[in-house]
Residue, then its C-alpha position, 0 to 999 in steps of 0.5 A: g121276658v122282654t122283647v125289644i124293637v130297635p128302630r134304626e140300625d143307627e142310634i135312634r137317640k139321635d136320629y128320630c122317626c116319625a110315629g103316631i099312636h092309636t088306642f083301640n081300648g085304653n086300659g093298658e100302658m105304653t110309656g112315652s105315648h103321650w110325647i109321641e102323640a104331641s110331637g109325631l116322634l119316636t125317639s127310643p127303642i120299643a120294649l114289650t113286657n108284662t104289666y108289673s114290669v113296665g117301670v124296671v123296663h123303662d128305667a133299664l131303657i134309660e141306663w142302656g143309653i146312658t152306659r152304651h151312648g152316653g146319654g139316655y133316651g128321652l121318654p122311652v117307650a115300654a109297653e105291657t100286657w098281663d101274664g099273671r095266669l102262667n107268671d108269678i107276676r108279683a114276684f117281679h121276676v124281670t130285671k134290667e138285665h133281661l132287657f139289656a140281654a134284648m138289646e144286645n140280641a136285637g138285629p136284622g133277620p127272622v124273629d122268634e115267635g110264640n113263647v118268647g120274650g114279652g110274649t112268654g107268659m101270654i094267652c091268646h083266645d084261650f090257647k097260648g099266646g105270645i110274640g107274632t110277626s108278619s110283613r108285607l112288600v107293597e108297590t106304590p107309584s112312588s116306590a116299593f116299600t115294606v110294612g112290618v108288624l110285631v104283636q104281642t097277644n094276650y087277648g080274646d075269647r075262644q068263642q070269637l076266635r076266626i081264621d080267614g073268617v071261618p069261626v074255628g074257636q066256636q068248634i073247639d070247646d073246652s072238651r077238646v081243648p081246656l080252656a085257659f080260665d076257669q072264669r076269664p079275668d076282665g082284662s086282656s090286651i094286645i101291643v101292636i107295633l107297625a113299621t114301615d120304610a115308606p116316608l110317612i109324616p106323623a098324621q100318616c103314622k096314626r093313620l097306618a097305626q089305626r089299620a091294626t084294628v081291622g087285623l085284630a078284628r078278622t081274628g075275633g078282637a072286639g076291643h073289650d073294656g078291660s082290654g089295653d089294645i094300643f097300637l104304634a106305628f113308626a116310619t123310618g123313611n124320614h130322618i129327624p136329627a135330634e140336634a137339627e138347627a134348621p128347618i128339617a126337610l120331610q118327604m111325605l107319601p101322597n095320601y091316595q097312595m096310602d091305601i095299599l099300605f092300610e091293606a098291608a097293615a090289616e093283613a099283616t096284623e091278622e097273619a102276626i096274631l095267627n103266627a103268634l098262636v101257631a108258633a106258641k107251645t103249651m105252657t104249664g106255669f105258675q101254680g101249675r096252671t097249663v095253657y094249651a096250644m092251639p091244635i093246629d091239625m085240628v084248625r087246619d081241618l076246620v078250615a079245609r072243611t069250610d073251604 
């Protein structure tokens, strides 16, 4: 599957966003990241898929731009996590038509979570994982802003899972809910995309992306050696015309007003991960392998008893 984020209702190819990237652990792929790091600009939609489909999705983004808008996206952003436990990943099932369909269906409003899009075959803390979202409204002395987060979760050991600080994963062993793996692979990953309408410059976007690490840590993510934990934050509060011929006036939120955005990023990342776990459903996939959903009633009881 493929999940896409279209940063602006108008064409991002002509109206860039300030952006920044943080790599918590780099055993993963996000195309276009070097240019974002160098320029501080996001110039394309963002697509999330599985590890072996990054190439076709990257190429399909270029083709979409050419066929729909008369010009390709420069260095488009395609990111991945590995779904080879549930998906026959070597069969290369994802095609450009999946990217085209995702782009056609992208729009404002509630986002489907769990076993959808790029998250279809993903596993999180030895439960079924996938796509999760969350957001926060914040008030600063300058104005009110939104911080939104979308995650593609495919990381973590059962023992490490915490919810509101409660180590629920330690109390749900394989006798209660079977583990996803007989022997867990070395690699696991999470992609976190953060968006805000605040007027941030690239350095501030990078700082915002770094705060996703806090939310990941709260749920039990540790950034293992084989993990691709890559976070991208973009801000729509400034407009950077692609064909500007004169200096561009940018606004910058005062740095001391960033604190509440940092808190929002951490909270929304944590909640987005949990939303992915709550929304995901038990799935049987490649070679009859089954990955079970997190038992919501059991988790609710464990958290309540701790309270």
